N, C-alpha and C positions, 0 to 999 in steps of 0.2 A: 558401574552399574549400567544396566540395560533397561534403555526408559522404551516403553510402551510405546507403538506407533500410531498415526492416524491417516486413516486412506481417506483419496479423496476421488471426486467424481472428477472423470475427461470429457470431455467433448465424444458424444454418440453413446453415452449412455456407462459406458465403461467403466469398473473403478480399479486403480492399484493403490498400493501403497506408496505413498509420497517418501519414506524415510526419517520425515520430519516429526519430532516429539509431541504427540498431541497438546501438551499442555503449552505447548509454544505455538501451533499452528491455527490455533481455533483465538489468539486475542483480542480481545475487542476494546484491549484500552492501552493505555501507552506506557511502554518499559524502557525509561533512558537507561537500561545498562542492555537491554537488548532490543536496540535501538530500530530492529526491521521485521518486529514480529508481528506488527498491526493489521490482523482482515479483519475489522468493520465494514461498516457500511457507509458513512462519512461521505460524502461526496462534493462537498464545498472548502475552499479555501479562504482566506482573510488576508487579509493588507491595510493593514491601518487600522478602518472601522468599516472598509468596503468589502461584502463578501461576494465570494467568485466560485461558478461551478468550475469541477472541475474537467478538463479535456482527459478525453477518454484515451488512455494508454495506446491501444492501439490504432489513433490517430497522430498525422506529423502536423495538424492546422489547430492552432496559428503558431503552433510551439514546433518544431521539427526535434525532435530527440534522437535516443540510442537505447532508450527502457519500451523496446515495443515487447508484447507477449513471446516467449518461450520458455519451454519446461525450465530451463535454469531460472529463468526471470521469476516463474510462476511459482518453483521451489522456496527458491532464496527470499523471496520481497512480496509476491502475490501479484504481482502483476499479471494481469491477464485481459479481457476483449470486454473493460470496463474502464467507470473512471472512478474511482475510488480513492481515496487519498492512501498515499503507501510508501514507505520509507526507501529506496530503490539505492541510496546514498550514503548508507548509514556512518561511514568513516569520515564525512564532512560535516552532515544532518544530523541532530539527534532528535527530530520528530517528524511525521508524516507530512510529508507534502504532496503538491501536484500540479501541472502548468495549468493556470488558467483558459479556460476555454472564453470567455468574453471580452480578454484581451490580449492582445498581441506586444503592449509597452511594457507588459508587469511578465516576466520570464517564469517565476513562482508563486507560490502562497502554500503558508502555514496552515494546515490544520488544526488550528488550535483548541476546536471543544470538544478533542478527545479526551477521558477522564484518566488521569493518570494511574498506574495499579496500584501505587504504592497507596493511594488515596482512596480504594474504591471496594 
């Protein structure tokens, strides 16, 4: 079956087809089966009862990492020039997460305030 695709904006105001099904691209909830599809605006994660703002994906401070914005990371995981919760490691983690901007001692935080798709 052929699935319709969503066009996505790129820098410079140009538009191109990303080849990702529209029903997957704009997911604003957490889907436990499609682990890397969340594209919402959540930009804080939790460690215990403490909320932490997310580090931008295009920054390496305070946490150096390999999930930088690229065409592939944007297409597959929604990684871009922002600090929104994403899941670029769907094989090892089921929920969106981020690197905390305000703590170098805590490596990552889970974004637990995202509603489950199954319950929304």
